[in-house]
Each structure stands twice: as C-alpha cells, then as structure tokens.
C-alpha positions as a Markdown table, in Angstrom:
| # | Residue | x | y | z |
|---|---|---|---|---|
| 1 | Unk | 113.6 | 40.1 | 151.2 |
| 2 | Unk | 117.2 | 38.7 | 151.1 |
| 3 | Unk | 116.0 | 35.2 | 151.7 |
| 4 | Unk | 113.4 | 35.5 | 148.9 |
| 5 | Unk | 116.1 | 36.7 | 146.4 |
| 6 | Unk | 118.5 | 33.9 | 147.5 |
| 7 | Unk | 115.7 | 31.3 | 146.9 |
| 8 | Unk | 114.9 | 32.7 | 143.5 |
| 9 | Unk | 118.5 | 32.6 | 142.4 |
| 10 | Unk | 118.8 | 29.0 | 143.8 |
| 11 | Unk | 115.8 | 27.9 | 141.8 |
| 12 | Unk | 117.2 | 29.5 | 138.6 |
| 13 | Unk | 120.6 | 27.8 | 139.1 |
| 14 | Unk | 118.9 | 24.4 | 139.6 |
| 15 | Unk | 116.8 | 25.0 | 136.5 |
| 16 | Unk | 119.8 | 25.6 | 134.3 |
| 17 | Unk | 121.8 | 22.7 | 135.7 |
| 18 | Unk | 119.0 | 20.2 | 134.7 |
| 19 | Unk | 118.2 | 21.8 | 131.3 |
| 20 | Unk | 118.3 | 19.5 | 128.2 |
| 21 | Unk | 119.8 | 20.5 | 124.9 |
| 22 | Unk | 118.2 | 19.5 | 121.6 |
| 23 | Unk | 119.4 | 19.7 | 118.0 |
| 24 | Unk | 117.5 | 19.7 | 114.8 |
| 25 | Unk | 117.8 | 20.9 | 111.2 |
| 26 | Unk | 115.7 | 23.9 | 110.2 |
| 27 | Unk | 114.0 | 24.5 | 106.8 |
| 28 | Unk | 117.2 | 25.8 | 105.2 |
| 29 | Unk | 119.2 | 22.7 | 106.4 |
| 30 | Unk | 121.1 | 24.5 | 109.2 |
| 31 | Unk | 121.8 | 22.7 | 112.4 |
| 32 | Unk | 120.1 | 24.4 | 115.3 |
| 33 | Unk | 120.7 | 23.9 | 119.0 |
| 34 | Unk | 117.9 | 24.7 | 121.4 |
| 35 | Unk | 116.6 | 24.1 | 124.9 |
| 36 | Unk | 113.1 | 23.7 | 123.5 |
| 37 | Unk | 112.1 | 20.3 | 122.0 |
| 38 | Unk | 110.8 | 20.6 | 118.4 |
| 39 | Unk | 109.3 | 17.8 | 116.4 |
| 40 | Unk | 112.2 | 15.6 | 115.1 |
| 41 | Unk | 114.7 | 17.1 | 117.5 |
| 42 | Unk | 117.4 | 14.8 | 119.1 |
| 43 | Unk | 118.6 | 15.1 | 122.7 |
| 44 | Unk | 122.3 | 16.1 | 123.0 |
| 45 | Unk | 124.2 | 14.3 | 125.7 |
| 46 | Unk | 126.5 | 16.7 | 127.5 |
| 47 | Unk | 129.6 | 15.2 | 129.1 |
| 48 | Unk | 130.0 | 15.7 | 132.9 |
| 49 | Unk | 131.7 | 18.9 | 134.0 |
| 50 | Unk | 135.5 | 18.6 | 134.5 |
| 51 | Unk | 136.5 | 19.1 | 138.1 |
| 52 | Unk | 139.9 | 19.7 | 139.8 |
| 53 | Unk | 140.9 | 18.7 | 143.3 |
| 54 | Unk | 143.3 | 21.1 | 144.8 |
| 55 | Unk | 146.3 | 19.8 | 146.8 |
| 56 | Unk | 146.2 | 20.0 | 150.5 |
| 57 | Unk | 147.8 | 23.1 | 152.1 |
| 58 | Unk | 151.2 | 22.7 | 153.7 |
| 59 | Unk | 151.0 | 21.1 | 157.0 |
| 60 | Unk | 152.4 | 22.6 | 160.2 |
| 61 | Unk | 155.1 | 20.0 | 160.2 |
| 62 | Unk | 156.4 | 20.9 | 156.8 |
| 63 | Unk | 156.4 | 24.6 | 157.8 |
| 64 | Unk | 158.4 | 23.8 | 160.9 |
| 65 | Unk | 160.9 | 21.8 | 158.8 |
| 66 | Unk | 161.4 | 24.7 | 156.5 |
| 67 | Unk | 161.9 | 27.1 | 159.4 |
| 68 | Unk | 164.4 | 24.7 | 161.0 |
| 69 | Unk | 166.3 | 24.5 | 157.6 |
| 70 | Unk | 166.4 | 28.3 | 157.5 |
| 71 | Unk | 167.7 | 28.5 | 161.1 |
| 72 | Unk | 170.5 | 26.0 | 160.3 |
| 73 | Unk | 171.4 | 28.0 | 157.2 |
| 74 | Unk | 174.6 | 30.1 | 157.7 |
| 75 | Unk | 173.8 | 33.8 | 157.0 |
| 76 | Unk | 175.4 | 35.5 | 154.1 |
| 77 | Unk | 177.5 | 38.6 | 154.9 |
| 78 | Unk | 177.6 | 40.3 | 151.6 |
| 79 | Unk | 176.4 | 40.1 | 148.0 |
| 80 | Unk | 177.8 | 42.6 | 145.6 |
| 81 | Unk | 177.4 | 43.1 | 141.8 |
| 82 | Unk | 180.9 | 43.5 | 140.3 |
| 83 | Unk | 179.9 | 43.8 | 136.6 |
| 84 | Unk | 178.3 | 45.9 | 135.3 |
| 85 | Unk | 179.7 | 48.7 | 137.4 |
| 86 | Unk | 177.3 | 51.2 | 139.1 |
| 87 | Unk | 176.5 | 54.0 | 136.6 |
| 88 | Unk | 178.8 | 52.3 | 134.1 |
| 89 | Unk | 178.3 | 52.1 | 130.3 |
| 90 | Unk | 178.4 | 48.9 | 128.4 |
| 91 | Unk | 178.8 | 48.8 | 124.6 |
| 92 | Unk | 177.1 | 45.8 | 123.1 |
| 93 | Unk | 175.3 | 45.8 | 119.7 |
| 94 | Unk | 173.7 | 42.4 | 120.5 |
| 95 | Unk | 172.4 | 43.8 | 123.8 |
| 96 | Unk | 174.2 | 41.1 | 125.9 |
| 97 | Unk | 175.4 | 41.7 | 129.4 |
| 98 | Unk | 177.0 | 39.2 | 131.7 |
| 99 | Unk | 176.5 | 39.8 | 135.5 |
| 100 | Unk | 179.5 | 39.0 | 137.7 |
| 101 | Unk | 179.1 | 39.0 | 141.5 |
| 102 | Unk | 180.8 | 38.4 | 144.8 |
| 103 | Unk | 179.2 | 36.6 | 147.7 |
| 104 | Unk | 180.5 | 36.0 | 151.1 |
| 105 | Unk | 180.6 | 33.3 | 152.4 |
| 106 | Unk | 180.5 | 31.1 | 149.3 |
| 107 | Unk | 177.1 | 29.7 | 148.1 |
| 108 | Unk | 175.8 | 27.0 | 150.3 |
| 109 | Unk | 174.5 | 23.7 | 149.1 |
| 110 | Unk | 171.1 | 24.1 | 147.3 |
| 111 | Unk | 171.3 | 27.9 | 147.1 |
| 112 | Unk | 171.5 | 29.7 | 143.8 |
| 113 | Unk | 171.6 | 33.3 | 142.5 |
| 114 | Unk | 168.8 | 34.8 | 140.5 |
| 115 | Unk | 168.8 | 38.2 | 138.7 |
| 116 | Unk | 166.2 | 40.9 | 138.2 |
| 117 | Unk | 166.5 | 43.3 | 135.3 |
| 118 | Unk | 164.3 | 46.4 | 135.6 |
| 119 | Unk | 162.3 | 44.6 | 138.3 |
| 120 | Unk | 161.6 | 41.4 | 136.2 |
| 121 | Unk | 163.1 | 38.0 | 137.1 |
| 122 | Unk | 165.6 | 36.7 | 134.5 |
| 123 | Unk | 166.5 | 33.1 | 133.6 |
| 124 | Unk | 170.2 | 33.4 | 134.2 |
| 125 | Unk | 173.1 | 35.8 | 134.7 |
| 126 | Unk | 173.7 | 36.4 | 131.0 |
| 127 | Unk | 171.2 | 38.9 | 129.9 |
| 128 | Unk | 170.5 | 38.9 | 126.2 |
| 129 | Unk | 168.5 | 41.1 | 123.8 |
| 130 | Unk | 168.6 | 44.2 | 125.9 |
| 131 | Unk | 167.5 | 47.5 | 124.4 |
| 132 | Unk | 169.8 | 50.5 | 124.6 |
| 133 | Unk | 169.4 | 52.9 | 127.5 |
| 134 | Unk | 169.3 | 52.8 | 131.2 |
| 135 | Unk | 168.7 | 49.5 | 133.1 |
| 136 | Unk | 168.6 | 48.5 | 136.7 |
| 137 | Unk | 169.8 | 45.1 | 137.9 |
| 138 | Unk | 169.6 | 43.3 | 141.3 |
| 139 | Unk | 170.6 | 39.8 | 142.3 |
| 140 | Unk | 169.7 | 37.7 | 145.3 |
| 141 | Unk | 170.7 | 34.3 | 146.8 |
| 142 | Unk | 167.7 | 32.0 | 147.0 |
| 143 | Unk | 167.4 | 28.5 | 148.6 |
| 144 | Unk | 165.4 | 25.6 | 147.2 |
| 145 | Unk | 162.2 | 26.8 | 149.1 |
| 146 | Unk | 162.4 | 30.1 | 147.3 |
| 147 | Unk | 163.5 | 32.0 | 150.4 |
| 148 | Unk | 165.8 | 35.0 | 149.6 |
| 149 | Unk | 168.7 | 35.0 | 152.1 |
| 150 | Unk | 170.5 | 38.1 | 150.8 |
| 151 | Unk | 169.8 | 40.7 | 148.1 |
| 152 | Unk | 172.3 | 43.0 | 146.5 |
| 153 | Unk | 171.9 | 46.8 | 146.1 |
| 154 | Unk | 170.4 | 47.9 | 142.8 |
| 155 | Unk | 172.9 | 48.8 | 140.1 |
| 156 | Unk | 172.0 | 51.2 | 137.4 |
| 157 | Unk | 174.0 | 50.9 | 134.1 |
| 158 | Unk | 173.7 | 52.1 | 130.6 |
| 159 | Unk | 173.7 | 50.0 | 127.4 |
| 160 | Unk | 175.0 | 51.5 | 124.2 |
| 161 | Unk | 174.5 | 50.2 | 120.7 |
| 162 | Unk | 176.5 | 51.5 | 117.7 |
| 163 | Unk | 174.3 | 53.9 | 115.7 |
| 164 | Unk | 172.6 | 52.3 | 112.7 |
| 165 | Unk | 172.9 | 55.7 | 111.0 |
| 166 | Unk | 176.6 | 56.1 | 110.9 |
| 167 | Unk | 177.4 | 59.8 | 110.0 |
| 168 | Unk | 181.1 | 59.2 | 109.8 |
| 169 | Unk | 180.8 | 56.5 | 107.1 |
| 170 | Unk | 178.4 | 58.7 | 105.1 |
| 171 | Unk | 180.9 | 61.7 | 105.3 |
| 172 | Unk | 183.8 | 59.4 | 104.1 |
| 173 | Unk | 181.6 | 58.2 | 101.2 |
| 174 | Unk | 180.8 | 61.8 | 100.2 |
| 175 | Unk | 184.4 | 62.8 | 100.4 |
| 176 | Unk | 185.4 | 59.9 | 98.1 |
| 177 | Unk | 182.7 | 60.8 | 95.6 |
| 178 | Unk | 183.9 | 64.4 | 95.5 |
| 179 | Unk | 187.5 | 63.3 | 95.1 |
| 180 | Unk | 186.7 | 61.3 | 91.9 |
C-alpha cells in the first residue's frame, strides 16, 4: 500500500514539473493564464528554477585548528560589570546606559566583549533607547570564532525617567495664578 501511494505521488510530481502554461485573452479582454491550451493561446516560457549550492561543512582539520587555538588561549580569571551597579538606579531621560567592566587578565588579541540586555545581544557597550523599569545585563568575552571564554554574572538595574506629568511644576503654576 505504501509503495502504491509513493508511486502515485511521484507520478503527480512528474506531471506538475512538465506542465505547460498558456496565456490568452478572454471575451472581456482580460489576460488569462491556464494549463489548458485554448484556440489562440500562446505558450509561456518559464525560466529555470533558481538553485543554491551550500558551502561544504567544516573539515576535521579546521575543527582541530580551532580547538588548538582555544587550548593556546590564556583563560580569563574574572569578568565583572562595574557600572551599572547591582540593584542600582540610573536616571536617564534618553534611556542611555554605558556599561563599564573589569576583566582579568586584559583582553587577548582578537577577543572582544559583547553585551546582552534582557537576554538579547546588543551592538555595543553603550545601550540607547531603553525604557524605564527593571533591566538585566550580562557581558561575555568572545573570540573571533564566536567562542565565549568567560561570562559575567547577571546584573539587575533600574532605569528612571523624569515624569512627563510634573506635579511640582503644576502646583507652582497654580500658586502663581492664585497670587495674581
């Protein structure tokens, strides 16, 4: 039964791959496309299907080279986020926060630091356009192959914006109006 279904599906696929497409104008002058030839219909030439050849997977040699590069890499002892402080509050109406960190030993050639804000990778260490409220950041030292050598602890901080509804300014304006 399985074989019969597979053959039936195969025949249907072959039928569709060799189907011709025709075009003609109907009585109202509309252009119509069909797989059935009608008197006066023209055959449409369909361009070949675009294909893509994938790249070859990494060879065993390149995998060994990357493992050797990692083994010759000096391990990092510590990566700490200095700013923002843990459970600290930052006031920024623009929603901008600059991450400062300490790494020991110093960054090695080809390594860089990447930051994650609320679990999402960021493009740099200056975070812009943040909404007010609680945020979590984490940073890690990564090499050119994308291998993370050391990751900091998560740091939770709070971002405050000045209120758009300023009750103090409204109270002062009312007091001035009453004084006049």
